[in-house]
LOMI-652300 format. One record per residue (C-alpha): residue number from 0; residue in one letter; x, y, z. Coordinates in Angstrom, 1 decimal, always signed. Example, Ala and Ser with C-alpha at 12.3 -4.5 7.8 and 13.67 -1.06 7.14 Angstrom:
! residues 2
    i  aa    east   north      up
    0   A   +12.3    -4.5    +7.8
    1   S   +13.7    -1.1    +7.1
//
This chain:
! residues 377
    i  aa    east   north      up
    0   M  +112.5   +29.6  +124.8
    1   T  +110.5   +32.0  +127.0
    2   Q  +111.3   +34.8  +124.5
    3   S  +109.6   +32.9  +121.8
    4   T  +106.6   +32.2  +124.0
    5   N  +106.3   +35.8  +125.0
    6   N  +106.8   +36.9  +121.4
    7   G  +103.9   +34.7  +120.3
    8   A  +101.6   +35.9  +123.0
    9   E  +102.4   +39.6  +122.3
   10   H  +101.6   +39.3  +118.6
   11   G   +98.6   +36.8  +118.9
   12   M  +100.5   +34.0  +117.2
   13   D   +98.7   +31.1  +118.8
   14   G   +98.1   +29.2  +115.6
   15   W  +101.5   +27.5  +115.6
   16   A  +100.8   +25.6  +118.9
   17   G   +97.4   +23.9  +118.7
   18   E   +94.5   +25.8  +120.2
   19   G   +94.6   +25.7  +124.0
   20   A   +98.0   +24.0  +124.0
   21   G  +100.9   +25.2  +126.1
   22   P  +104.3   +26.3  +124.8
   23   Q  +106.1   +23.9  +122.6
   24   P  +109.8   +24.9  +122.6
   25   D  +110.8   +22.4  +120.0
   26   A  +108.2   +23.6  +117.4
   27   P  +109.5   +25.6  +114.5
   28   R  +108.9   +29.4  +114.7
   29   P  +107.2   +31.0  +111.7
   30   R  +108.9   +33.9  +109.9
   31   D  +107.4   +37.4  +110.7
   32   R  +107.2   +38.9  +107.2
   33   R  +105.8   +42.3  +108.3
   34   G  +109.2   +43.8  +109.2
   35   P  +110.6   +43.6  +105.7
   36   V  +107.3   +44.7  +104.2
   37   M  +107.1   +47.8  +106.5
   38   A  +110.7   +48.6  +105.7
   39   A  +110.0   +48.4  +102.0
   40   A  +106.9   +50.6  +102.4
   41   A  +108.9   +53.2  +104.3
   42   A  +111.6   +53.2  +101.6
   43   V  +109.0   +53.6   +99.0
   44   A  +107.5   +56.5  +101.0
   45   V  +110.9   +58.2  +101.3
   46   V  +111.6   +57.9   +97.6
   47   A  +108.1   +59.1   +96.7
   48   G  +108.5   +62.1   +99.1
   49   A  +111.9   +62.9   +97.6
   50   V  +110.5   +62.7   +94.1
   51   G  +107.5   +64.9   +95.1
   52   L  +109.8   +67.5   +96.6
   53   A  +111.9   +67.5   +93.4
   54   L  +108.9   +67.9   +91.1
   55   P  +108.1   +71.4   +89.7
   56   A  +105.7   +73.4   +91.8
   57   G  +103.1   +75.9   +90.7
   58   Y  +104.4   +78.7   +92.8
   59   V  +106.7   +81.7   +92.5
   60   I  +109.2   +82.8   +95.1
   61   E  +110.0   +86.5   +95.7
   62   T  +113.4   +87.4   +97.2
   63   P  +115.0   +90.8   +98.0
   64   G  +116.9   +92.1   +95.1
   65   P  +119.5   +94.9   +94.8
   66   A  +118.9   +98.6   +95.5
   67   I  +120.1  +101.0   +92.9
   68   N  +120.7  +104.7   +93.5
   69   T  +118.9  +106.8   +90.9
   70   I  +121.1  +109.8   +91.5
   71   G  +124.2  +107.7   +91.4
   72   E  +126.1  +105.8   +88.6
   73   V  +125.8  +102.4   +87.1
   74   S  +129.1  +101.0   +85.6
   75   G  +130.6  +104.5   +85.8
   76   T  +127.7  +106.2   +83.9
   77   P  +125.1  +108.4   +85.6
   78   L  +121.8  +106.6   +85.8
   79   I  +120.0  +109.8   +85.0
   80   E  +121.4  +112.2   +82.3
   81   V  +119.7  +115.4   +81.2
   82   A  +120.7  +117.2   +78.0
   83   D  +120.5  +120.9   +77.2
   84   R  +119.3  +121.8   +80.7
   85   Q  +121.0  +123.1   +83.8
   86   T  +121.6  +120.3   +86.3
   87   Y  +123.0  +120.3   +89.8
   88   R  +125.3  +118.0   +91.8
   89   T  +123.6  +115.7   +94.2
   90   S  +124.6  +113.6   +97.2
   91   G  +123.1  +110.9   +99.4
   92   A  +120.9  +108.2   +97.7
   93   L  +117.5  +107.8   +96.2
   94   D  +117.4  +104.0   +95.7
   95   L  +115.0  +102.2   +93.6
   96   T  +114.4   +98.7   +95.0
   97   T  +114.0   +95.4   +93.2
   98   V  +112.8   +91.8   +93.7
   99   Y  +114.1   +88.6   +92.3
  100   V  +111.3   +86.3   +91.1
  101   E  +111.9   +82.5   +90.8
  102   G  +109.3   +80.3   +89.2
  103   G  +106.6   +80.9   +86.7
  104   P  +107.5   +81.3   +83.0
  105   N  +111.0   +82.5   +84.0
  106   S  +112.2   +79.4   +85.8
  107   R  +111.1   +76.3   +87.7
  108   V  +111.0   +75.8   +91.4
  109   N  +110.3   +72.6   +93.2
  110   M  +108.4   +71.9   +96.4
  111   L  +111.5   +71.7   +98.5
  112   Q  +112.4   +75.3   +97.4
  113   V  +108.9   +76.4   +98.1
  114   L  +108.8   +74.9  +101.6
  115   T  +112.2   +76.5  +102.4
  116   A  +110.9   +79.9  +101.2
  117   W  +107.8   +79.5  +103.3
  118   L  +110.0   +79.3  +106.4
  119   D  +112.0   +82.3  +105.5
  120   P  +110.4   +85.6  +106.6
  121   Q  +112.5   +87.6  +104.0
  122   R  +110.9   +85.7  +101.1
  123   S  +107.3   +85.2  +100.0
  124   V  +105.5   +82.5   +98.1
  125   A  +102.5   +82.9   +95.8
  126   P  +100.6   +80.7   +93.3
  127   T  +101.9   +81.3   +89.8
  128   D   +98.4   +82.1   +88.5
  129   L   +98.2   +85.1   +90.9
  130   V  +101.4   +86.6   +89.5
  131   Y  +101.4   +85.7   +85.8
  132   P   +98.6   +85.3   +83.2
  133   P   +98.0   +81.7   +82.0
  134   D   +99.8   +80.4   +78.9
  135   V  +102.4   +83.3   +78.8
  136   S  +105.9   +82.5   +77.8
  137   Q  +109.2   +83.8   +79.3
  138   D  +109.9   +85.9   +76.1
  139   E  +106.4   +87.5   +76.4
  140   I  +107.0   +88.3   +80.1
  141   Q  +110.3   +89.9   +79.3
  142   Q  +108.8   +91.9   +76.5
  143   Q  +106.0   +93.1   +78.7
  144   N  +108.4   +94.1   +81.5
  145   A  +110.6   +96.0   +79.1
  146   A  +107.6   +97.8   +77.7
  147   L  +106.4   +98.7   +81.2
  148   M  +109.8   +99.9   +82.2
  149   A  +110.0  +102.2   +79.1
  150   S  +106.5  +103.5   +79.8
  151   S  +107.4  +104.0   +83.5
  152   Q  +110.5  +106.1   +82.5
  153   E  +108.5  +108.3   +80.3
  154   S  +105.8  +108.8   +82.9
  155   S  +108.5  +109.6   +85.5
  156   V  +109.9  +112.3   +83.3
  157   A  +106.5  +113.8   +82.8
  158   A  +105.7  +113.6   +86.5
  159   A  +109.0  +115.3   +87.4
  160   L  +108.5  +118.1   +84.9
  161   T  +104.9  +118.5   +86.2
  162   Q  +106.3  +118.8   +89.7
  163   L  +108.8  +121.4   +88.5
  164   D  +106.2  +123.3   +86.5
  165   V  +108.0  +122.7   +83.2
  166   K  +105.7  +122.6   +80.2
  167   Y  +105.5  +119.7   +77.8
  168   S  +102.8  +118.2   +75.5
  169   Q  +101.3  +114.8   +75.2
  170   T   +99.2  +113.1   +72.7
  171   L   +96.5  +110.5   +73.6
  172   S   +95.6  +107.7   +71.1
  173   V   +93.3  +104.7   +71.4
  174   A   +95.2  +101.5   +72.0
  175   D   +92.3   +99.1   +72.9
  176   F   +88.8   +98.8   +74.2
  177   T   +87.4   +97.4   +77.4
  178   P   +84.3   +95.1   +77.3
  179   D   +81.1   +97.0   +76.6
  180   A   +83.1  +100.2   +75.9
  181   A   +81.0  +103.4   +75.5
  182   A   +83.2  +104.4   +72.6
  183   A   +82.9  +101.0   +70.8
  184   G   +81.8  +101.7   +67.2
  185   K   +82.6  +105.4   +67.6
  186   L   +86.4  +105.3   +68.0
  187   E   +88.9  +103.1   +66.3
  188   S   +92.3  +101.8   +67.3
  189   R   +95.0  +104.4   +66.7
  190   D   +92.6  +107.3   +66.7
  191   T   +94.2  +110.4   +68.2
  192   I   +92.0  +112.4   +70.6
  193   R   +92.7  +116.1   +70.0
  194   T   +89.8  +117.8   +71.8
  195   V   +86.9  +117.1   +74.1
  196   N   +83.9  +119.5   +73.9
  197   G   +86.2  +121.9   +72.0
  198   R   +88.8  +121.9   +74.7
  199   P   +92.4  +120.8   +73.6
  200   V   +93.4  +117.5   +75.2
  201   T   +96.8  +118.4   +76.6
  202   G   +96.7  +115.4   +79.0
  203   I   +94.6  +112.7   +80.5
  204   D   +93.4  +115.0   +83.2
  205   V   +91.6  +117.2   +80.7
  206   L   +89.8  +114.3   +79.3
  207   R   +88.8  +113.0   +82.7
  208   E   +87.5  +116.4   +83.8
  209   E   +85.3  +116.8   +80.8
  210   L   +83.9  +113.2   +81.0
  211   N   +83.0  +113.6   +84.6
  212   A   +81.5  +117.1   +84.1
  213   S   +79.2  +115.6   +81.4
  214   E   +77.5  +113.3   +84.0
  215   G   +76.6  +111.0   +81.2
  216   A   +75.6  +113.5   +78.6
  217   P   +77.2  +113.1   +75.1
  218   V   +80.7  +114.6   +74.7
  219   E   +82.1  +115.7   +71.4
  220   L   +85.5  +114.3   +70.6
  221   G   +87.8  +115.9   +68.0
  222   I   +90.0  +113.1   +66.6
  223   T   +92.5  +112.4   +64.0
  224   R   +92.0  +109.2   +62.0
  225   D   +94.2  +108.1   +59.2
  226   G   +95.5  +111.6   +58.9
  227   H   +92.1  +113.2   +58.7
  228   Q   +90.4  +115.3   +61.4
  229   E   +86.9  +114.3   +62.4
  230   T   +84.4  +114.7   +65.3
  231   V   +82.4  +112.0   +67.0
  232   D   +79.8  +112.1   +69.8
  233   V   +80.2  +109.5   +72.6
  234   V   +77.9  +109.0   +75.6
  235   P   +80.3  +108.1   +78.6
  236   K   +79.3  +105.3   +80.9
  237   E   +79.4  +105.6   +84.7
  238   N   +81.7  +102.9   +86.3
  239   G   +79.8  +102.5   +89.6
  240   D   +82.0  +104.9   +91.5
  241   G   +80.7  +108.1   +90.0
  242   V   +83.4  +108.2   +87.3
  243   Y   +82.4  +108.5   +83.6
  244   Q   +84.6  +106.7   +81.1
  245   L   +84.9  +106.1   +77.4
  246   G   +86.0  +102.5   +78.0
  247   V   +89.2  +102.8   +76.0
  248   L   +92.8  +102.0   +76.8
  249   L   +94.9  +105.0   +75.9
  250   G   +98.5  +105.2   +74.7
  251   T  +100.5  +108.4   +75.4
  252   E  +103.2  +110.1   +73.5
  253   F  +105.1  +112.9   +75.2
  254   D  +107.0  +115.8   +73.7
  255   F  +109.4  +117.1   +76.2
  256   P  +111.4  +120.3   +75.9
  257   F  +114.7  +118.5   +76.6
  258   K  +116.0  +114.9   +76.7
  259   V  +116.2  +112.9   +79.8
  260   K  +118.1  +109.6   +79.5
  261   I  +117.7  +106.8   +82.1
  262   E  +120.3  +104.2   +81.8
  263   L  +119.3  +100.9   +83.5
  264   D  +119.5   +97.4   +82.2
  265   N  +118.2   +94.1   +83.4
  266   V  +115.4   +95.6   +85.5
  267   G  +111.8   +95.5   +84.2
  268   G  +108.3   +96.6   +85.3
  269   P  +106.8   +99.9   +86.3
  270   S  +107.6  +100.0   +90.0
  271   A  +110.7  +102.2   +89.8
  272   G  +108.7  +105.2   +88.4
  273   M  +108.4  +107.2   +91.6
  274   M  +112.1  +106.9   +92.4
  275   F  +113.1  +107.8   +88.8
  276   A  +110.9  +110.9   +89.1
  277   L  +112.5  +111.9   +92.5
  278   G  +116.0  +111.4   +90.9
  279   I  +115.0  +113.7   +88.0
  280   V  +113.6  +116.4   +90.4
  281   D  +116.8  +116.3   +92.5
  282   T  +119.0  +116.5   +89.4
  283   L  +117.1  +119.5   +88.0
  284   T  +116.8  +121.3   +91.4
  285   E  +119.5  +123.5   +92.9
  286   G  +120.8  +122.2   +96.2
  287   E  +120.8  +118.7   +97.6
  288   M  +117.3  +117.5   +98.3
  289   T  +118.5  +114.5  +100.3
  290   G  +120.8  +116.4  +102.6
  291   G  +123.3  +113.5  +102.0
  292   K  +120.9  +111.0  +103.6
  293   H  +120.1  +107.5  +102.3
  294   F  +116.5  +107.1  +101.0
  295   A  +114.9  +104.2   +99.2
  296   G  +111.4  +103.5   +97.9
  297   T  +109.1  +102.1   +95.3
  298   G  +105.9  +102.9   +93.5
  299   T  +104.5  +103.4   +90.0
  300   I  +104.0  +106.9   +88.8
  301   D  +101.5  +108.6   +86.5
  302   A  +102.2  +111.8   +84.5
  303   D  +100.2  +113.8   +87.0
  304   G  +102.3  +112.5   +89.9
  305   T  +100.0  +109.9   +91.3
  306   V  +101.9  +107.1   +93.0
  307   G  +100.5  +103.6   +92.6
  308   P  +101.0  +100.3   +94.5
  309   I  +103.4   +97.6   +93.6
  310   G  +104.2   +93.9   +94.4
  311   G  +106.9   +92.5   +96.5
  312   V  +107.0   +95.4   +98.9
  313   R  +108.1   +93.4  +101.9
  314   Q  +111.1   +92.1  +100.0
  315   K  +111.9   +95.6   +98.9
  316   L  +111.9   +96.8  +102.5
  317   V  +114.5   +94.1  +103.3
  318   G  +116.6   +95.0  +100.3
  319   A  +116.5   +98.7  +101.2
  320   A  +117.6   +98.1  +104.8
  321   E  +120.4   +95.8  +103.6
  322   A  +121.6   +98.5  +101.3
  323   G  +121.9  +101.0  +104.2
  324   A  +118.7  +103.1  +103.6
  325   T  +117.2  +104.7  +106.7
  326   V  +114.0  +106.0  +105.1
  327   F  +111.7  +104.1  +102.8
  328   L  +109.1  +105.9  +100.7
  329   A  +106.1  +103.5  +100.2
  330   P  +102.9  +103.8   +98.2
  331   E  +100.0  +104.6  +100.5
  332   A   +98.0  +101.7   +98.9
  333   N  +100.7   +99.2  +100.1
  334   C  +100.6  +100.3  +103.8
  335   A   +98.3   +97.5  +105.0
  336   E  +100.8   +94.9  +103.6
  337   I  +103.8   +96.8  +105.2
  338   A  +102.4   +97.2  +108.7
  339   G  +104.3   +94.9  +111.1
  340   H  +107.0   +94.0  +108.6
  341   V  +109.4   +97.0  +108.8
  342   P  +113.0   +96.1  +109.4
  343   D  +114.7   +97.6  +112.4
  344   G  +116.3  +101.0  +111.8
  345   L  +114.1  +101.8  +108.7
  346   Q  +111.5  +104.6  +108.8
  347   V  +108.6  +104.1  +106.4
  348   V  +106.9  +107.2  +105.0
  349   S  +103.6  +106.7  +103.2
  350   V  +103.1  +108.8  +100.0
  351   A  +100.3  +109.1   +97.5
  352   T  +101.8  +111.6   +95.1
  353   L  +105.2  +112.7   +93.9
  354   D  +104.7  +116.0   +95.8
  355   D  +104.3  +113.9   +99.0
  356   A  +107.6  +112.2   +98.3
  357   V  +109.5  +115.4   +97.4
  358   H  +108.2  +117.0  +100.6
  359   A  +109.2  +114.1  +102.8
  360   V  +112.7  +113.8  +101.3
  361   T  +113.3  +117.6  +101.5
  362   L  +112.0  +117.7  +105.1
  363   I  +114.1  +114.8  +106.3
  364   G  +117.1  +116.0  +104.3
  365   Q  +117.0  +119.3  +106.0
  366   G  +116.7  +117.7  +109.4
  367   G  +113.2  +119.0  +110.0
  368   D  +110.5  +117.6  +112.3
  369   T  +109.1  +114.5  +110.7
  370   S  +106.4  +113.7  +113.3
  371   S  +103.7  +114.9  +110.8
  372   L  +104.8  +112.5  +108.1
  373   P  +102.4  +109.6  +107.7
  374   G  +103.8  +106.1  +108.2
  375   C  +102.5  +102.6  +107.7
  376   S  +101.9  +101.5  +111.3
//
């Protein structure tokens, strides 16, 4: 029974043989209950871990989505159609890029999915609260994305016509107020702003110019309220960056000289604006701007052609490369996020305006020297 003796010595089990006594082979050996207890604890830990991994997690996962050619067709129908205006055949591709989002109000993800995504360089993980406002439903998100897409399409038409020097008109109306708005108590929701200091407000740029030129002095606004024309004086507030503002959120209605129809379902948000605008410019411009090459890109667009940043840009780079694009047009403001994450074989060109994007596509399409084009290194 040497094994029993050694076992007792190793585990400090000297109580079963009187203190100081030697080995007693014929004495009964007590049961070691720790083995079953530890096994049970391990089983409980495994089950708890599995349950924990299966529980919903407060994260969203972004995955590369499809790239869609804005100068191509969707289900046999041109994505961009222009009525009552000369259009021109195009070639190549000007892809808008998309991202699949899992989690948040749209769906639930568990910790196992989150951990798997963290290990995948083509996907990203972010806390739900950083992506979606609290207490927002899936229906509300879908409605907001649809509204943003519709607004983006209108802005892309306006930006393209501005780029092509085609005249159109727009009407600015008050949609809401910021906290401590300078115009609070002066303007009302749904007021239309017709003039500023006697100058017709043909676009947001006119209003901005006059507000900044005032340097805080009162400005006279000509408005239409409930069908009646009135004038009100408002003292703009400086925002800390030398910019003077009324503190209102403005809605814009455009009146274009011809109809541009953009046919795209199941895609929401404003990030396709720049690529829509590029597609419209190419459709209305004689010749093939792309030179038959495959471009992709992303970015919001304002009516004046300003390109804004978007989310999920790394996933969009991957989606563009997988679709066969060789050049990616990226908002300048996203460059810091892009640096070091460009797929092989994809050239990234940084753009701040629609004019920058048109210049880059035209230059590359013609086989010109691209060394002067800014990147995101």
